[in-house]
N, C-alpha and C positions, 0 to 999 in steps of 0.2 A: 505495499499499500506507500503511493510515495505520498507527499505530501508537497505540496505546494504553495509557501507563503507568497503575501504579494506585501507589501511593506508602503508604511504611508502611513497617513495620519483621518483619522476617525471626523467627520463632522463637515458640512456644509461651506463649509473654512476655506479647510485647503482642499475642497475635491478636484481642484481643476489643476495646483501647485506642481510643481516640478518633482515637490520629492513623493508627490503619489501617484508617480506610474506603475509599482508593485501595484497597487489598487487596479489601475484601468485593468492592468494587465487582468488578474486577478475576475472581473468585473469582465471584462469580454469572452475569456472562458466560459464564466456562470452565462452566460446568456447564449453563447454560440451553443452549448453543451448541455441546455436547460437545467442548468441544476442551483437551487435556488439555496441563498446560507441565510443560514441561524443560528442563534447563540450556542455555542459550539460550547461553552466553557467562558467562566464568569472574563478571560479577557479575547477574544476573541470570538467572529461567526467563520461557519465556516457549510459545507457543504461535500457531500461524496460521490461520488459516478464512475465511471467506467470509462477505459477508450481504448480499442482496438485489444481487448483482453487485459486491460494494466488499470488495476483500480488507483484509485487516489482521492486527494479529499483538498477542495479549494480551503488556505484561509488567507483571515482579512485581521492579521494583532488590533485587537481596539486601547492597545497599552502606548500612544502614542507614539512615535518611530523612536527616539531616545533610549527608546524604556520597551522596546520589541522583544529583545531579548525572552520577559515574562510572558509572555502571549508564545512564544519558538514554545518558551520549555512548557507549557503547562500542553499546548496542541500538541507536542510529540509523546509525551508520556500519555497523554488521554487516547489517544490514536495510536499505540503502538508502532508508531515511526522508527526506523534505525535512520540512521545521519549516512548510511549509503543513498536512503531511500528521499530523501531529504531537497529543496529545492526553493532557493530566492531568489524570489525577482526584488528587484529596486535599482533606482536612477540611480546614475554614479556622475560626479560632474569634472573628472578626470580624460574622461569621451567627447568626440566630434557630438553633436547632438543628433538622436535617429541612430547608433552607432550601438550593436548589439555586442556582450564579451561574456561568453560560455567556461569558466571556471569548476573545476573536481574540489575545490579546496582555493583558499587562499586567507591575505588578512584582511583587514577593514580596511582598509583604502583609505583611512579617511573618513568614513560611512559609519555616527556614532547610529545608524543603526545596527548595521552589520556587526559595530564593536557591544553589544549592546545584547546582542546575539554568543556573541564571541564567550564573554563574559559569563550568560547565563548556560550553557553549553559545558561551557572549558573546554573550544577545541575550535579551529578552523576549518574543520573537516567533513565539511557538508557544500555540496554544491552550489553556485548560483548565480543570477542573467545576471547582467546588470546593464541598462539602457542606458544612453549618454546623455544628459542636455546640456552639455557644455561647461564652458566656464563661468564665471561671474563679470561682467565688464567693470575695468577699474573704475576703480571708488566704492563698488560693491560688495558688503559684505555677504560671507557664503550662506550665513544664515539669511538674510534676507530676499539671498536670489531663489533658491531652493524653496522659499515657504511661497515665492511669487507665483505668479500663472506665465504663463505661455504667450510671446504675442503670437500674433493668427498668420507669419510667417514658421514660425518657432512650430505653432501645436501642429498645421500638416505634417511637418516632417514626423510628430511625436506622434500623431494618430497614425502614419503609419507604421513608425515603431514598436507600437502598441501591438498593431494587427501582427506583422512581425514575428516579437518576442513568444505570441499566442500560439504563430507556430511551429517555432520552437518548443516553448512545450509541450506540445501535441507530438512530438517530435521524437523526444527525449522519452513522453509514454509509450510511445509506438517502435520505437528504434534502436531506446539508450542513449545515454550520454554521450560514449564516446560519438555514434555518431550525428546529434545531435552540434557535437561542438566542432565537428569538420565539414557537416554543412552551414551550423548559420557564424564562425567567428571568421 
């Protein structure tokens, strides 16, 4: 049973922000595969499904980005997911807008949501799919940038990236992580 975790911040205020591209991928998967997301625990919303014979659980943490590890640890325990079956989808300010990067493991790369997950799980050994949002312009703090919304030109690129990332998640479920890394990186 895979756990696909999209990182973001709950609430309408954050819905279209750069930090919420992980939530947007979960929403796209939920819509495309007709999976409703309901309260899965105190700290997350989730829903289960299958794709090409692979069972999975979609998860949106409710603990806010910088405390994502709380929700992820709860979901991993409650859903009995091994680290080999965990995939975290998140934004990455170090990648050009729209670029996808799938990795089997790695550091947090300065991402506070990933840092929280690494701290809560006690390991970096889980897969992640990062979606590039680009760097903040000069004079704009990173926190203000990631909590800001995309301009219309950026939104077009990011919407395509969300759709592409959704295909990457489906490829992981259907063909495995290694295959998806070769196809989407």
